[in-house]
C-alpha positions as CSV (number, residue, x, y, z in Angstrom):
1,M,100.4,115.5,70.0
2,K,103.1,116.8,72.2
3,L,104.9,115.0,75.1
4,V,104.4,117.2,78.2
5,Y,105.5,114.8,81.0
6,S,107.3,111.5,81.3
7,G,106.3,109.8,84.5
8,K,107.3,106.6,86.3
9,T,104.4,104.5,84.9
10,K,102.9,106.8,82.2
11,D,103.7,109.4,79.6
12,V,101.4,112.4,79.2
13,Y,100.7,114.0,75.8
14,A,98.8,117.2,75.0
15,L,96.2,116.9,72.3
16,E,95.0,119.6,69.9
17,S,91.5,119.3,71.4
18,G,92.8,120.6,74.7
19,N,92.5,117.1,76.3
20,Y,95.4,114.9,77.2
21,L,96.5,111.4,76.3
22,L,98.0,109.0,78.9
23,K,100.3,106.3,77.6
24,F,100.6,103.4,80.1
25,K,104.1,101.8,80.5
26,D,105.1,98.4,81.7
27,D,107.1,100.0,84.6
28,V,105.7,99.6,88.1
29,T,106.8,101.2,91.4
30,G,108.8,99.3,94.0
31,E,112.2,98.7,95.5
32,N,114.9,96.1,94.9
33,G,112.8,94.4,92.2
34,V,109.8,94.0,94.5
35,F,106.5,95.7,93.6
36,D,105.2,98.3,96.1
37,P,102.3,100.7,95.2
38,G,103.6,103.1,97.8
39,A,107.1,103.4,96.5
40,N,108.3,106.5,94.8
41,T,110.8,104.8,92.5
42,V,110.3,102.4,89.5
43,G,111.3,99.0,90.9
44,L,110.8,96.7,88.0
45,T,109.3,96.3,84.5
46,I,106.6,93.7,84.0
47,E,105.6,92.9,80.4
48,G,101.9,93.6,79.9
49,A,101.6,95.7,83.1
50,G,100.6,98.8,81.2
51,K,97.8,97.1,79.3
52,A,96.6,95.3,82.4
53,G,96.6,98.6,84.3
54,L,94.7,100.3,81.5
55,K,92.0,97.6,81.3
56,L,91.3,97.8,85.0
57,T,91.4,101.6,85.0
58,K,88.9,101.6,82.1
59,F,86.6,99.2,84.0
60,F,86.7,101.2,87.3
61,F,86.4,104.6,85.7
62,E,83.4,103.5,83.7
63,T,81.9,102.1,86.8
64,L,82.4,105.4,88.6
65,K,80.9,107.3,85.6
66,E,77.7,105.2,85.9
67,K,77.5,106.2,89.6
68,G,78.0,109.9,88.9
69,I,81.5,110.2,90.4
70,P,83.5,113.1,88.9
71,T,86.7,111.9,87.1
72,H,89.0,113.1,84.3
73,Y,88.2,110.0,82.2
74,I,86.9,110.3,78.6
75,D,87.8,107.0,76.9
76,A,90.5,104.4,76.5
77,N,92.2,102.5,73.6
78,I,93.4,99.2,75.0
79,E,95.3,98.2,71.9
80,E,97.4,101.3,72.0
81,N,97.8,101.4,75.9
82,T,96.3,104.9,75.9
83,M,93.6,106.8,77.8
84,T,92.1,110.2,76.8
85,V,91.4,112.5,79.8
86,K,90.1,116.0,80.5
87,P,92.6,118.6,81.7
88,A,93.0,119.0,85.4
89,T,95.3,120.9,87.7
90,V,96.9,119.1,90.7
91,F,97.0,120.4,94.3
92,G,100.4,122.0,94.8
93,E,102.9,119.8,93.0
94,G,100.7,116.7,93.5
95,L,99.1,114.8,96.4
96,E,98.6,111.1,96.9
97,V,95.5,110.0,98.9
98,I,95.5,106.5,100.4
99,C,92.5,104.8,101.8
100,R,93.3,101.9,104.1
101,F,91.1,99.0,105.1
102,K,93.8,96.8,106.5
103,A,97.2,97.6,108.1
104,D,99.8,97.0,105.5
105,G,102.8,98.6,103.7
106,S,104.0,102.0,104.9
107,F,101.2,102.2,107.5
108,L,102.9,99.2,109.3
109,R,106.4,100.7,108.8
110,R,105.3,103.8,110.6
111,Y,102.9,102.5,113.2
112,G,104.1,99.0,113.7
113,K,104.5,99.6,117.4
114,Y,100.7,99.8,117.7
115,A,99.4,98.1,114.6
116,E,99.4,94.4,113.7
117,V,99.7,93.0,110.1
118,G,96.3,92.9,108.5
119,Q,94.6,94.7,111.4
120,S,91.2,96.1,110.3
121,L,91.1,99.9,109.7
122,D,88.0,101.9,109.1
123,A,88.7,103.3,105.6
124,F,91.5,105.4,107.1
125,V,92.4,108.3,104.7
126,E,96.0,109.4,104.6
127,V,97.4,112.2,102.4
128,T,101.1,112.4,101.3
129,L,102.9,115.0,99.3
130,K,104.4,113.9,96.0
131,D,108.0,114.7,96.8
132,D,110.6,112.0,95.9
133,D,113.4,113.9,97.6
134,R,111.6,113.8,100.9
135,L,110.1,110.3,100.5
136,D,106.5,111.5,100.0
137,P,105.9,112.8,103.5
138,P,102.4,112.5,105.1
139,I,100.6,115.7,105.8
140,N,97.3,116.6,107.6
141,E,94.5,118.9,106.7
142,D,95.7,121.8,108.9
143,A,99.1,121.9,107.2
144,L,97.5,121.5,103.7
145,D,95.4,124.6,104.5
146,M,98.2,126.6,106.1
147,L,100.5,125.9,103.1
148,G,97.9,127.0,100.6
149,I,97.7,123.5,99.0
150,L,94.1,122.6,99.9
151,S,91.5,124.4,101.9
152,L,89.9,122.8,104.9
153,E,86.6,122.6,102.9
154,E,88.3,121.0,100.0
155,Y,90.0,118.5,102.3
156,Q,86.6,117.4,103.5
157,E,85.4,117.0,99.9
158,L,88.6,115.1,99.1
159,K,88.2,112.7,102.1
160,K,84.5,112.1,101.3
161,L,85.3,111.3,97.6
162,T,88.2,109.0,98.6
163,K,86.0,107.0,100.9
164,E,83.2,106.8,98.4
165,I,85.4,105.7,95.5
166,A,87.5,103.3,97.6
167,G,84.2,101.7,98.8
168,I,83.0,101.2,95.2
169,V,86.4,99.6,94.3
170,K,86.3,97.4,97.4
171,D,82.8,96.2,96.6
172,E,83.7,95.4,93.0
173,L,86.7,93.4,94.2
174,S,84.7,91.5,96.8
175,N,82.4,90.3,94.1
176,K,85.3,88.2,92.9
177,G,86.3,87.2,96.4
178,I,89.2,89.6,96.5
179,E,90.0,91.6,99.7
180,L,91.3,95.2,99.3
181,H,93.9,96.2,101.9
182,D,94.7,99.7,100.7
183,I,94.4,101.9,97.5
184,K,96.1,105.0,96.4
185,F,94.3,107.8,94.4
186,E,95.2,111.2,92.9
187,F,92.9,114.1,92.6
188,G,92.9,117.4,90.8
189,R,90.6,120.4,89.9
190,D,88.8,120.5,86.6
191,Q,88.2,123.7,84.6
192,E,85.1,124.4,86.7
193,N,87.3,124.1,89.9
194,Q,85.5,120.9,90.8
195,I,87.6,118.2,92.6
196,I,87.9,115.2,90.4
197,L,89.6,111.8,90.4
198,I,92.6,111.7,88.1
199,D,95.4,109.3,87.1
200,E,94.4,105.6,87.2
201,I,92.8,102.8,89.3
202,S,94.8,99.6,88.7
203,G,96.6,96.8,90.4
204,G,99.6,99.1,90.6
205,N,97.7,101.4,92.9
206,M,96.4,98.9,95.4
207,R,97.2,95.9,97.6
208,T,94.8,93.0,97.2
209,Y,94.6,89.5,98.6
210,K,92.6,86.4,98.0
211,N,92.4,83.7,100.7
212,G,95.3,85.5,102.5
213,V,97.5,85.4,99.4
214,Y,98.8,88.6,97.8
215,I,97.7,89.2,94.2
216,E,100.2,90.7,91.8
217,P,99.0,93.5,89.5
218,L,98.8,91.4,86.3
219,K,96.9,88.6,88.1
220,L,94.4,91.1,89.5
221,E,93.4,92.2,86.0
222,K,92.9,88.6,84.9
223,M,90.9,87.7,88.0
224,M,88.7,90.8,87.7
225,L,88.1,90.9,84.0
226,Q,88.8,87.5,82.4
227,D,86.8,85.0,84.6
């Protein structure tokens, strides 16, 4: 297999089959040693974070598969911290799609004049460009269409999928008494040009709380899968 991309939290290898292998790292995003799923830099390394992220990702992707949600997931090897996925192309140079149920993180930093901490939001969908140099700027559907990144029709499909998937994750978490504040997804197009969920679904992609107390990524995996 051939290394094709080394990312912040995963390395990507091309397989002879035409599929890809994702190798999960123990690095997580954040700033000044504090974890932040919305950050665009590696903030710290947490031993076991890669395996914990993969276990949760496997759980959620297999749950989505049962519900007929299109993703790039094929299978996972927990011992080797790897996941095999179908090929997909990203929109432009990559988009991040956030679904927010509570005001937190960058939403508060931008809209704190009007929003309160923990204020309820109705599955608000926000799209940002993956652009470290410009701090991942938010972008709306009109600009995505005008810049040739995503058509208006594709945006509606993306938004619908985001809300549906976030709702499934939220329900699974609530079964364990865990509250989801926000979650970040990535999407791409498969070889049939269908929009599919890519990347991962783990504690490193979401903010969760139980009884008002923030849950760290490693603890989330234990609370979800080891009870």
